[in-house]
N, C-alpha and C positions, 0 to 999 in steps of 0.2 A: 688857671695856671698861665703864666706869661708865655707868649709864643716864642720869646727870645730865650727861654730856659731850655738848655740842652737836656734831653731825657736822661743822660748819664749823670747829670747834676742833681737829679731828683733824690731826695733823702726822706725815708719814711720809717716809722717804727714797725718792726717785724710783725706786730699784731695786726697791722692793716692789710697784710698780704694773706691770700687764701690759696689753697692748692687747686691746681687745674689738671688738665689732661697731661699724661706722661710726666707727672710730678713737677711741671712748670709752676712757678708762683705767679699769681695774678694780683693786679691792683685794679679795682673797679672793673673786673671781668676781662682785663687785657693783660698779656704777658708783661711782667714788670722789668723795666730797665732803670737801674739806679742803685742806690745803696740802702740796705735795710739795716737797722740797728736795734739793739736791745740794751737795757740799762739795769743796774742793780737797784734795789729799793732806795739806796742813798743817792741815786742820780748818776753815779759813775757809769761810764760806758762799760758794757759787758762784751759786746761783739758788734762788728761792722762787716757786712758781706756785700760785695758788689755783684750785681745781676745784669745780664743782657738777655732780653726776650724770655725772661722767666727762669733762667738757669744761672747758677753761680759762675761768674766769669770776671776775673779781675782781682784787685787787692782785697784781702780779707784779714782782719785782725781781731784778736780777743784780748781782754784784760782781766786781771785779778780785781777783786773788789777794792784793793788798796790803790788802784790806778796803774800798777806795774803791768807792762806789756806781757802777755802770756804766750801768744802764738801769732805768727805772721806768715802768710804765703800768698801766692797769686793763683787763684782758681783758673783752671783751664777747661774748655769744653770737652767733656767725654773722657777725661783722664785725670790722674793725680797730678798735683802741682810739681813743677821741675825742682823747686826748692822750698822747704818749710823749716822754720826755726821756732823754737819755743824757749821760754825762760822760766826759772823758778820765781816764786813770789818775792824773793830777795833781790831779783835782778840778774842773778847768775845764769849764764846760758845753760839750758836744760837739754836741748837736742838740736841737731842739724841733720836734715835728710835731703839728699840730692837724688834726682831721678832723670832718666833719659828716655824719652818716648813712653813715659809712664812706668818704666821699670826702675826700681830702687837700685842705684849703683853705689851709694855710700850712706852710712848712717852712724852718727856719733851721739853719745849721751854723756852728760856730766852730772855729778851729784851737786847738791846745793852749795858745796864748798869749792866747786870748780874742778874737782878731780874727774878725769876721763874714766868712765866705767864701761862703756861699750864703744867699740871701733870696728865697724863692719864695712867690708867692700865686696862688691860683686866679684865672685871668683870665676875665672875661666873654666869652662867645662861643666858648669852647672846648668840646670834647666833654664833658669832666668837669663843667664848669659847667652845661651843659644837662642832664646826667644828674642833678646835684644838684637843680636846679630841679624836675625830674620827681619825684624822690624826695620833695621837700618837698610837692609838690602831691598826689601819690597816697598818700603815707605809705609806710612800710617795715614789713616783717613783724616787725621787732624793736622797734618803737616801743612 
């Protein structure tokens, strides 16, 4: 490997990675930093996941076998992504989820014809709302 190659630019097939301590993924016995990918039998990309020191961290995408984007989010260390989006295989938006400090604050789903079928927002007074207020007040370890 060239010494000029940035570790984050490293791209390997997911089958080259192996499990390590505390679920970290390893490449040649060392925590993996870069992008791991998987493909369908037809060669189309199935998934790309970014890793830093063995854990998913950064842009992640998956596709349907027809090449249509299926899911997209940015992985964050130790918590759910701030925003994730998904699409139906026809390209219509399937869902959009937003989180703050790991707590889901909004979630929408659409059917394959584009009709909104779920529209949820975090309601004041609920357990998760109270939890979010505490996290805002005390801070979170990943801030």
